[in-house]
PDB file of N, CA, C and O in Angstrom:
ATOM      1  N   MET A   1       0.848  -1.177   0.000  1.00  0.00           N
ATOM      2  CA  MET A   1       0.000   0.000   0.000  1.00  0.00           C
ATOM      3  C   MET A   1       0.892   1.238   0.000  1.00  0.00           C
ATOM      4  O   MET A   1       1.917   1.278   0.681  1.00  0.00           O
ATOM      5  N   ARG A   2       0.504   2.213  -0.746  1.00  0.00           N
ATOM      6  CA  ARG A   2       1.269   3.461  -0.848  1.00  0.00           C
ATOM      7  C   ARG A   2       0.711   4.479   0.147  1.00  0.00           C
ATOM      8  O   ARG A   2      -0.221   5.221  -0.164  1.00  0.00           O
ATOM      9  N   TRP A   3       1.294   4.503   1.347  1.00  0.00           N
ATOM     10  CA  TRP A   3       0.820   5.416   2.374  1.00  0.00           C
ATOM     11  C   TRP A   3       1.023   6.867   1.986  1.00  0.00           C
ATOM     12  O   TRP A   3       0.246   7.733   2.389  1.00  0.00           O
ATOM     13  N   ALA A   4       2.048   7.140   1.216  1.00  0.00           N
ATOM     14  CA  ALA A   4       2.298   8.523   0.789  1.00  0.00           C
ATOM     15  C   ALA A   4       1.120   9.066   0.003  1.00  0.00           C
ATOM     16  O   ALA A   4       0.731  10.219   0.186  1.00  0.00           O
ATOM     17  N   SER A   5       0.549   8.252  -0.867  1.00  0.00           N
ATOM     18  CA  SER A   5      -0.573   8.726  -1.668  1.00  0.00           C
ATOM     19  C   SER A   5      -1.830   8.904  -0.835  1.00  0.00           C
ATOM     20  O   SER A   5      -2.586   9.852  -1.047  1.00  0.00           O
ATOM     21  N   ILE A   6      -2.061   8.000   0.113  1.00  0.00           N
ATOM     22  CA  ILE A   6      -3.258   8.097   0.941  1.00  0.00           C
ATOM     23  C   ILE A   6      -3.188   9.326   1.858  1.00  0.00           C
ATOM     24  O   ILE A   6      -4.164  10.065   1.987  1.00  0.00           O
ATOM     25  N   VAL A   7      -2.041   9.533   2.485  1.00  0.00           N
ATOM     26  CA  VAL A   7      -1.891  10.679   3.378  1.00  0.00           C
ATOM     27  C   VAL A   7      -1.933  11.987   2.584  1.00  0.00           C
ATOM     28  O   VAL A   7      -2.528  12.964   3.038  1.00  0.00           O
ATOM     29  N   SER A   8      -1.313  12.014   1.411  1.00  0.00           N
ATOM     30  CA  SER A   8      -1.347  13.217   0.571  1.00  0.00           C
ATOM     31  C   SER A   8      -2.775  13.537   0.144  1.00  0.00           C
ATOM     32  O   SER A   8      -3.172  14.702   0.122  1.00  0.00           O
ATOM     33  N   LEU A   9      -3.536  12.522  -0.190  1.00  0.00           N
ATOM     34  CA  LEU A   9      -4.941  12.724  -0.565  1.00  0.00           C
ATOM     35  C   LEU A   9      -5.745  13.265   0.615  1.00  0.00           C
ATOM     36  O   LEU A   9      -6.556  14.176   0.445  1.00  0.00           O
ATOM     37  N   ALA A  10      -5.530  12.718   1.795  1.00  0.00           N
ATOM     38  CA  ALA A  10      -6.257  13.176   2.977  1.00  0.00           C
ATOM     39  C   ALA A  10      -5.905  14.625   3.319  1.00  0.00           C
ATOM     40  O   ALA A  10      -6.785  15.420   3.650  1.00  0.00           O
ATOM     41  N   ILE A  11      -4.623  14.962   3.240  1.00  0.00           N
ATOM     42  CA  ILE A  11      -4.216  16.344   3.514  1.00  0.00           C
ATOM     43  C   ILE A  11      -4.766  17.277   2.443  1.00  0.00           C
ATOM     44  O   ILE A  11      -5.162  18.404   2.742  1.00  0.00           O
ATOM     45  N   GLY A  12      -4.793  16.810   1.191  1.00  0.00           N
ATOM     46  CA  GLY A  12      -5.394  17.605   0.129  1.00  0.00           C
ATOM     47  C   GLY A  12      -6.880  17.845   0.369  1.00  0.00           C
ATOM     48  O   GLY A  12      -7.376  18.948   0.142  1.00  0.00           O
ATOM     49  N   ALA A  13      -7.589  16.820   0.827  1.00  0.00           N
ATOM     50  CA  ALA A  13      -9.019  16.971   1.117  1.00  0.00           C
ATOM     51  C   ALA A  13      -9.242  17.964   2.260  1.00  0.00           C
ATOM     52  O   ALA A  13     -10.159  18.784   2.203  1.00  0.00           O
ATOM     53  N   LEU A  14      -8.409  17.888   3.289  1.00  0.00           N
ATOM     54  CA  LEU A  14      -8.526  18.842   4.390  1.00  0.00           C
ATOM     55  C   LEU A  14      -8.193  20.262   3.935  1.00  0.00           C
ATOM     56  O   LEU A  14      -8.813  21.226   4.384  1.00  0.00           O
ATOM     57  N   THR A  15      -7.216  20.383   3.047  1.00  0.00           N
ATOM     58  CA  THR A  15      -6.874  21.693   2.491  1.00  0.00           C
ATOM     59  C   THR A  15      -8.046  22.270   1.718  1.00  0.00           C
ATOM     60  O   THR A  15      -8.361  23.454   1.840  1.00  0.00           O
ATOM     61  N   TYR A  16      -8.695  21.422   0.917  1.00  0.00           N
ATOM     62  CA  TYR A  16      -9.847  21.883   0.150  1.00  0.00           C
ATOM     63  C   TYR A  16     -10.971  22.348   1.073  1.00  0.00           C
ATOM     64  O   TYR A  16     -11.562  23.406   0.857  1.00  0.00           O
ATOM     65  N   LEU A  17     -11.261  21.559   2.092  1.00  0.00           N
ATOM     66  CA  LEU A  17     -12.320  21.952   3.033  1.00  0.00           C
ATOM     67  C   LEU A  17     -11.990  23.269   3.714  1.00  0.00           C
ATOM     68  O   LEU A  17     -12.861  24.123   3.881  1.00  0.00           O
ATOM     69  N   ALA A  18     -10.729  23.433   4.110  1.00  0.00           N
ATOM     70  CA  ALA A  18     -10.324  24.667   4.779  1.00  0.00           C
ATOM     71  C   ALA A  18     -10.451  25.871   3.855  1.00  0.00           C
ATOM     72  O   ALA A  18     -10.946  26.921   4.265  1.00  0.00           O
ATOM     73  N   LEU A  19     -10.005  25.722   2.608  1.00  0.00           N
ATOM     74  CA  LEU A  19     -10.043  26.855   1.674  1.00  0.00           C
ATOM     75  C   LEU A  19     -11.448  27.120   1.140  1.00  0.00           C
ATOM     76  O   LEU A  19     -11.775  28.257   0.802  1.00  0.00           O
ATOM     77  N   ALA A  20     -12.270  26.098   1.062  1.00  0.00           N
ATOM     78  CA  ALA A  20     -13.609  26.285   0.508  1.00  0.00           C
ATOM     79  C   ALA A  20     -14.601  26.812   1.540  1.00  0.00           C
ATOM     80  O   ALA A  20     -15.521  27.553   1.195  1.00  0.00           O
ATOM     81  N   PHE A  21     -14.419  26.436   2.799  1.00  0.00           N
ATOM     82  CA  PHE A  21     -15.451  26.778   3.779  1.00  0.00           C
ATOM     83  C   PHE A  21     -14.993  27.689   4.903  1.00  0.00           C
ATOM     84  O   PHE A  21     -15.816  28.413   5.463  1.00  0.00           O
ATOM     85  N   TRP A  22     -13.699  27.683   5.261  1.00  0.00           N
ATOM     86  CA  TRP A  22     -13.268  28.480   6.408  1.00  0.00           C
ATOM     87  C   TRP A  22     -12.466  29.712   6.018  1.00  0.00           C
ATOM     88  O   TRP A  22     -12.695  30.788   6.571  1.00  0.00           O
ATOM     89  N   TRP A  23     -11.540  29.586   5.087  1.00  0.00           N
ATOM     90  CA  TRP A  23     -10.743  30.721   4.642  1.00  0.00           C
ATOM     91  C   TRP A  23     -10.993  30.939   3.165  1.00  0.00           C
ATOM     92  O   TRP A  23     -11.199  29.991   2.406  1.00  0.00           O
ATOM     93  N   SER A  24     -10.971  32.185   2.772  1.00  0.00           N
ATOM     94  CA  SER A  24     -11.150  32.452   1.337  1.00  0.00           C
ATOM     95  C   SER A  24      -9.784  32.553   0.671  1.00  0.00           C
ATOM     96  O   SER A  24      -8.829  33.081   1.240  1.00  0.00           O
ATOM     97  N   SER A  25      -9.720  32.032  -0.549  1.00  0.00           N
ATOM     98  CA  SER A  25      -8.488  32.058  -1.320  1.00  0.00           C
ATOM     99  C   SER A  25      -8.753  32.839  -2.598  1.00  0.00           C
ATOM    100  O   SER A  25      -9.804  32.654  -3.213  1.00  0.00           O
ATOM    101  N   PRO A  26      -7.843  33.700  -3.017  1.00  0.00           N
ATOM    102  CA  PRO A  26      -8.092  34.486  -4.239  1.00  0.00           C
ATOM    103  C   PRO A  26      -8.128  33.634  -5.513  1.00  0.00           C
ATOM    104  O   PRO A  26      -8.671  34.076  -6.525  1.00  0.00           O
ATOM    105  N   VAL A  27      -7.570  32.443  -5.481  1.00  0.00           N
ATOM    106  CA  VAL A  27      -7.566  31.584  -6.674  1.00  0.00           C
ATOM    107  C   VAL A  27      -8.533  30.403  -6.537  1.00  0.00           C
ATOM    108  O   VAL A  27      -8.555  29.517  -7.391  1.00  0.00           O
ATOM    109  N   GLY A  28      -9.318  30.392  -5.480  1.00  0.00           N
ATOM    110  CA  GLY A  28     -10.235  29.287  -5.263  1.00  0.00           C
ATOM    111  C   GLY A  28      -9.592  28.215  -4.398  1.00  0.00           C
ATOM    112  O   GLY A  28      -8.528  28.423  -3.815  1.00  0.00           O
ATOM    113  N   ALA A  29     -10.247  27.074  -4.323  1.00  0.00           N
ATOM    114  CA  ALA A  29      -9.748  26.014  -3.454  1.00  0.00           C
ATOM    115  C   ALA A  29      -9.099  24.869  -4.231  1.00  0.00           C
ATOM    116  O   ALA A  29      -8.234  24.176  -3.695  1.00  0.00           O
ATOM    117  N   ALA A  30      -9.499  24.665  -5.475  1.00  0.00           N
ATOM    118  CA  ALA A  30      -9.043  23.485  -6.216  1.00  0.00           C
ATOM    119  C   ALA A  30      -7.555  23.556  -6.576  1.00  0.00           C
ATOM    120  O   ALA A  30      -6.833  22.579  -6.381  1.00  0.00           O
ATOM    121  N   LEU A  31      -7.094  24.675  -7.089  1.00  0.00           N
ATOM    122  CA  LEU A  31      -5.691  24.772  -7.512  1.00  0.00           C
ATOM    123  C   LEU A  31      -4.707  24.648  -6.344  1.00  0.00           C
ATOM    124  O   LEU A  31      -3.744  23.889  -6.451  1.00  0.00           O
ATOM    125  N   PRO A  32      -4.912  25.362  -5.238  1.00  0.00           N
ATOM    126  CA  PRO A  32      -3.992  25.176  -4.111  1.00  0.00           C
ATOM    127  C   PRO A  32      -4.050  23.756  -3.544  1.00  0.00           C
ATOM    128  O   PRO A  32      -3.033  23.218  -3.106  1.00  0.00           O
ATOM    129  N   THR A  33      -5.233  23.156  -3.553  1.00  0.00           N
ATOM    130  CA  THR A  33      -5.367  21.786  -3.059  1.00  0.00           C
ATOM    131  C   THR A  33      -4.566  20.826  -3.917  1.00  0.00           C
ATOM    132  O   THR A  33      -3.834  19.987  -3.392  1.00  0.00           O
ATOM    133  N   PHE A  34      -4.697  20.939  -5.232  1.00  0.00           N
ATOM    134  CA  PHE A  34      -3.945  20.082  -6.136  1.00  0.00           C
ATOM    135  C   PHE A  34      -2.453  20.283  -5.952  1.00  0.00           C
ATOM    136  O   PHE A  34      -1.700  19.311  -5.892  1.00  0.00           O
ATOM    137  N   ALA A  35      -2.015  21.533  -5.862  1.00  0.00           N
ATOM    138  CA  ALA A  35      -0.590  21.827  -5.723  1.00  0.00           C
ATOM    139  C   ALA A  35      -0.026  21.260  -4.421  1.00  0.00           C
ATOM    140  O   ALA A  35       1.059  20.678  -4.418  1.00  0.00           O
ATOM    141  N   ILE A  36      -0.749  21.424  -3.328  1.00  0.00           N
ATOM    142  CA  ILE A  36      -0.266  20.929  -2.033  1.00  0.00           C
ATOM    143  C   ILE A  36      -0.199  19.408  -2.026  1.00  0.00           C
ATOM    144  O   ILE A  36       0.798  18.837  -1.583  1.00  0.00           O
ATOM    145  N   ALA A  37      -1.254  18.736  -2.515  1.00  0.00           N
ATOM    146  CA  ALA A  37      -1.270  17.270  -2.535  1.00  0.00           C
ATOM    147  C   ALA A  37      -0.176  16.734  -3.459  1.00  0.00           C
ATOM    148  O   ALA A  37       0.505  15.769  -3.114  1.00  0.00           O
ATOM    149  N   PHE A  38      -0.004  17.348  -4.620  1.00  0.00           N
ATOM    150  CA  PHE A  38       1.012  16.910  -5.575  1.00  0.00           C
ATOM    151  C   PHE A  38       2.416  17.065  -5.001  1.00  0.00           C
ATOM    152  O   PHE A  38       3.213  16.128  -5.035  1.00  0.00           O
ATOM    153  N   LEU A  39       2.714  18.241  -4.477  1.00  0.00           N
ATOM    154  CA  LEU A  39       4.053  18.496  -3.942  1.00  0.00           C
ATOM    155  C   LEU A  39       4.349  17.620  -2.724  1.00  0.00           C
ATOM    156  O   LEU A  39       5.460  17.113  -2.574  1.00  0.00           O
ATOM    157  N   LEU A  40       3.357  17.447  -1.860  1.00  0.00           N
ATOM    158  CA  LEU A  40       3.555  16.595  -0.701  1.00  0.00           C
ATOM    159  C   LEU A  40       3.858  15.163  -1.122  1.00  0.00           C
ATOM    160  O   LEU A  40       4.757  14.527  -0.572  1.00  0.00           O
ATOM    161  N   TYR A  41       3.108  14.657  -2.096  1.00  0.00           N
ATOM    162  CA  TYR A  41       3.351  13.290  -2.558  1.00  0.00           C
ATOM    163  C   TYR A  41       4.720  13.159  -3.215  1.00  0.00           C
ATOM    164  O   TYR A  41       5.434  12.191  -2.959  1.00  0.00           O
ATOM    165  N   ARG A  42       5.095  14.116  -4.057  1.00  0.00           N
ATOM    166  CA  ARG A  42       6.392  14.039  -4.739  1.00  0.00           C
ATOM    167  C   ARG A  42       7.547  14.063  -3.753  1.00  0.00           C
ATOM    168  O   ARG A  42       8.496  13.293  -3.894  1.00  0.00           O
ATOM    169  N   VAL A  43       7.480  14.939  -2.754  1.00  0.00           N
ATOM    170  CA  VAL A  43       8.546  15.011  -1.753  1.00  0.00           C
ATOM    171  C   VAL A  43       8.620  13.711  -0.966  1.00  0.00           C
ATOM    172  O   VAL A  43       9.705  13.172  -0.747  1.00  0.00           O
ATOM    173  N   TRP A  44       7.466  13.208  -0.541  1.00  0.00           N
ATOM    174  CA  TRP A  44       7.430  11.983   0.242  1.00  0.00           C
ATOM    175  C   TRP A  44       7.895  10.787  -0.590  1.00  0.00           C
ATOM    176  O   TRP A  44       8.658   9.954  -0.102  1.00  0.00           O
ATOM    177  N   ALA A  45       7.445  10.700  -1.829  1.00  0.00           N
ATOM    178  CA  ALA A  45       7.826   9.573  -2.695  1.00  0.00           C
ATOM    179  C   ALA A  45       9.326   9.595  -2.997  1.00  0.00           C
ATOM    180  O   ALA A  45       9.969   8.545  -3.016  1.00  0.00           O
ATOM    181  N   ARG A  46       9.873  10.760  -3.227  1.00  0.00           N
ATOM    182  CA  ARG A  46      11.322  10.835  -3.475  1.00  0.00           C
ATOM    183  C   ARG A  46      12.123  10.501  -2.234  1.00  0.00           C
ATOM    184  O   ARG A  46      13.166   9.854  -2.324  1.00  0.00           O
ATOM    185  N   ALA A  47      11.648  10.934  -1.073  1.00  0.00           N
ATOM    186  CA  ALA A  47      12.346  10.623   0.167  1.00  0.00           C
ATOM    187  C   ALA A  47      12.299   9.126   0.456  1.00  0.00           C
ATOM    188  O   ALA A  47      13.256   8.559   0.983  1.00  0.00           O
ATOM    189  N   ALA A  48      11.183   8.491   0.111  1.00  0.00           N
ATOM    190  CA  ALA A  48      11.040   7.054   0.340  1.00  0.00           C
ATOM    191  C   ALA A  48      11.502   6.244  -0.860  1.00  0.00           C
ATOM    192  O   ALA A  48      11.475   5.013  -0.828  1.00  0.00           O
ATOM    193  N   LYS A  49      11.925   6.928  -1.918  1.00  0.00           N
ATOM    194  CA  LYS A  49      12.375   6.288  -3.157  1.00  0.00           C
ATOM    195  C   LYS A  49      11.318   5.336  -3.711  1.00  0.00           C
ATOM    196  O   LYS A  49      11.591   4.168  -3.988  1.00  0.00           O
ATOM    197  N   VAL A  50      10.105   5.866  -3.865  1.00  0.00           N
ATOM    198  CA  VAL A  50       8.994   5.091  -4.409  1.00  0.00           C
ATOM    199  C   VAL A  50       8.985   5.251  -5.918  1.00  0.00           C
ATOM    200  O   VAL A  50       8.824   6.359  -6.430  1.00  0.00           O
ATOM    201  N   GLY A  51       9.157   4.147  -6.629  1.00  0.00           N
ATOM    202  CA  GLY A  51       9.059   4.136  -8.090  1.00  0.00           C
ATOM    203  C   GLY A  51      10.148   4.928  -8.790  1.00  0.00           C
ATOM    204  O   GLY A  51      10.828   5.757  -8.184  1.00  0.00           O
ATOM    205  N   GLY A  52      10.297   4.660 -10.064  1.00  0.00           N
ATOM    206  CA  GLY A  52      11.200   5.416 -10.897  1.00  0.00           C
ATOM    207  C   GLY A  52      12.625   4.920 -10.952  1.00  0.00           C
ATOM    208  O   GLY A  52      13.303   5.149 -11.953  1.00  0.00           O
ATOM    209  N   ASP A  53      13.111   4.251  -9.923  1.00  0.00           N
ATOM    210  CA  ASP A  53      14.503   3.818  -9.911  1.00  0.00           C
ATOM    211  C   ASP A  53      14.717   2.431 -10.490  1.00  0.00           C
ATOM    212  O   ASP A  53      15.791   2.132 -11.011  1.00  0.00           O
ATOM    213  N   GLU A  54      13.717   1.595 -10.404  1.00  0.00           N
ATOM    214  CA  GLU A  54      13.891   0.242 -10.905  1.00  0.00           C
ATOM    215  C   GLU A  54      13.763   0.225 -12.430  1.00  0.00           C
ATOM    216  O   GLU A  54      12.932   0.919 -13.015  1.00  0.00           O
ATOM    217  N   ALA A  55      14.600  -0.578 -13.041  1.00  0.00           N
ATOM    218  CA  ALA A  55      14.586  -0.684 -14.503  1.00  0.00           C
ATOM    219  C   ALA A  55      13.418  -1.573 -14.924  1.00  0.00           C
ATOM    220  O   ALA A  55      13.223  -2.662 -14.384  1.00  0.00           O
ATOM    221  N   VAL A  56      12.658  -1.099 -15.880  1.00  0.00           N
ATOM    222  CA  VAL A  56      11.518  -1.845 -16.388  1.00  0.00           C
ATOM    223  C   VAL A  56      11.857  -2.296 -17.791  1.00  0.00           C
ATOM    224  O   VAL A  56      12.185  -1.482 -18.654  1.00  0.00           O
ATOM    225  N   GLU A  57      11.778  -3.591 -18.013  1.00  0.00           N
ATOM    226  CA  GLU A  57      12.057  -4.123 -19.339  1.00  0.00           C
ATOM    227  C   GLU A  57      10.775  -4.110 -20.154  1.00  0.00           C
ATOM    228  O   GLU A  57       9.753  -4.654 -19.738  1.00  0.00           O
ATOM    229  N   SER A  58      10.842  -3.494 -21.300  1.00  0.00           N
ATOM    230  CA  SER A  58       9.684  -3.402 -22.173  1.00  0.00           C
ATOM    231  C   SER A  58       9.919  -4.255 -23.412  1.00  0.00           C
ATOM    232  O   SER A  58      10.936  -4.119 -24.091  1.00  0.00           O
ATOM    233  N   ARG A  59       8.964  -5.137 -23.697  1.00  0.00           N
ATOM    234  CA  ARG A  59       9.082  -5.976 -24.881  1.00  0.00           C
ATOM    235  C   ARG A  59       7.751  -5.982 -25.613  1.00  0.00           C
ATOM    236  O   ARG A  59       6.688  -5.869 -25.003  1.00  0.00           O
ATOM    237  N   HIS A  60       7.828  -6.116 -26.915  1.00  0.00           N
ATOM    238  CA  HIS A  60       6.619  -6.234 -27.715  1.00  0.00           C
ATOM    239  C   HIS A  60       6.108  -7.658 -27.635  1.00  0.00           C
ATOM    240  O   HIS A  60       6.877  -8.591 -27.399  1.00  0.00           O
ATOM    241  N   LEU A  61       4.827  -7.822 -27.828  1.00  0.00           N
ATOM    242  CA  LEU A  61       4.235  -9.144 -27.760  1.00  0.00           C
ATOM    243  C   LEU A  61       4.841 -10.074 -28.805  1.00  0.00           C
ATOM    244  O   LEU A  61       4.979 -11.274 -28.565  1.00  0.00           O
ATOM    245  N   ALA A  62       5.201  -9.530 -29.955  1.00  0.00           N
ATOM    246  CA  ALA A  62       5.774 -10.356 -31.018  1.00  0.00           C
ATOM    247  C   ALA A  62       7.161 -10.874 -30.649  1.00  0.00           C
ATOM    248  O   ALA A  62       7.620 -11.864 -31.220  1.00  0.00           O
ATOM    249  N   GLU A  63       7.834 -10.222 -29.704  1.00  0.00           N
ATOM    250  CA  GLU A  63       9.179 -10.633 -29.314  1.00  0.00           C
ATOM    251  C   GLU A  63       9.186 -11.659 -28.182  1.00  0.00           C
ATOM    252  O   GLU A  63      10.239 -12.209 -27.862  1.00  0.00           O
ATOM    253  N   VAL A  64       8.053 -11.920 -27.585  1.00  0.00           N
ATOM    254  CA  VAL A  64       7.965 -12.851 -26.460  1.00  0.00           C
ATOM    255  C   VAL A  64       8.028 -14.274 -27.002  1.00  0.00           C
ATOM    256  O   VAL A  64       7.331 -14.625 -27.954  1.00  0.00           O
ATOM    257  N   GLU A  65       8.873 -15.080 -26.378  1.00  0.00           N
ATOM    258  CA  GLU A  65       8.987 -16.476 -26.825  1.00  0.00           C
ATOM    259  C   GLU A  65       7.696 -17.202 -26.542  1.00  0.00           C
ATOM    260  O   GLU A  65       7.061 -16.990 -25.509  1.00  0.00           O
ATOM    261  N   GLY A  66       7.307 -18.069 -27.474  1.00  0.00           N
ATOM    262  CA  GLY A  66       6.107 -18.856 -27.319  1.00  0.00           C
ATOM    263  C   GLY A  66       4.861 -18.204 -27.885  1.00  0.00           C
ATOM    264  O   GLY A  66       3.836 -18.864 -28.057  1.00  0.00           O
ATOM    265  N   ALA A  67       4.940 -16.909 -28.177  1.00  0.00           N
ATOM    266  CA  ALA A  67       3.793 -16.236 -28.760  1.00  0.00           C
ATOM    267  C   ALA A  67       3.861 -16.358 -30.267  1.00  0.00           C
ATOM    268  O   ALA A  67       4.800 -15.882 -30.905  1.00  0.00           O
ATOM    269  N   GLU A  68       2.856 -17.001 -30.822  1.00  0.00           N
ATOM    270  CA  GLU A  68       2.830 -17.200 -32.270  1.00  0.00           C
ATOM    271  C   GLU A  68       1.733 -16.339 -32.881  1.00  0.00           C
ATOM    272  O   GLU A  68       0.627 -16.243 -32.350  1.00  0.00           O
ATOM    273  N   ALA A  69       2.059 -15.723 -33.995  1.00  0.00           N
ATOM    274  CA  ALA A  69       1.077 -14.892 -34.678  1.00  0.00           C
ATOM    275  C   ALA A  69       0.051 -15.772 -35.381  1.00  0.00           C
ATOM    276  O   ALA A  69       0.403 -16.783 -35.988  1.00  0.00           O
ATOM    277  N   ASP A  70      -1.183 -15.395 -35.298  1.00  0.00           N
ATOM    278  CA  ASP A  70      -2.261 -16.122 -35.965  1.00  0.00           C
ATOM    279  C   ASP A  70      -2.319 -15.640 -37.405  1.00  0.00           C
ATOM    280  O   ASP A  70      -2.555 -14.458 -37.653  1.00  0.00           O
ATOM    281  N   ALA A  71      -2.109 -16.529 -38.342  1.00  0.00           N
ATOM    282  CA  ALA A  71      -2.044 -16.155 -39.757  1.00  0.00           C
ATOM    283  C   ALA A  71      -3.425 -15.993 -40.385  1.00  0.00           C
ATOM    284  O   ALA A  71      -3.525 -15.526 -41.519  1.00  0.00           O
ATOM    285  N   SER A  72      -4.453 -16.353 -39.704  1.00  0.00           N
ATOM    286  CA  SER A  72      -5.779 -16.263 -40.340  1.00  0.00           C
ATOM    287  C   SER A  72      -6.403 -14.916 -40.282  1.00  0.00           C
ATOM    288  O   SER A  72      -7.512 -14.727 -40.782  1.00  0.00           O
TER     289      SER A  72
END
């Protein structure tokens, strides 16, 4: 489970509620909420080294052994 994403989403939701109902923001609530949740997740994911570092091998289906093309 990716706790960074869940916590970032929860903090983003609280940010939205705060900006939409308790404090007024000159740009609205959606943009600051997105920015805060995004930045929080990116910082946390980089600190925890979540994704991006492992090499992913990409192959086409035609290159996989045992896969035969149907000629019909």
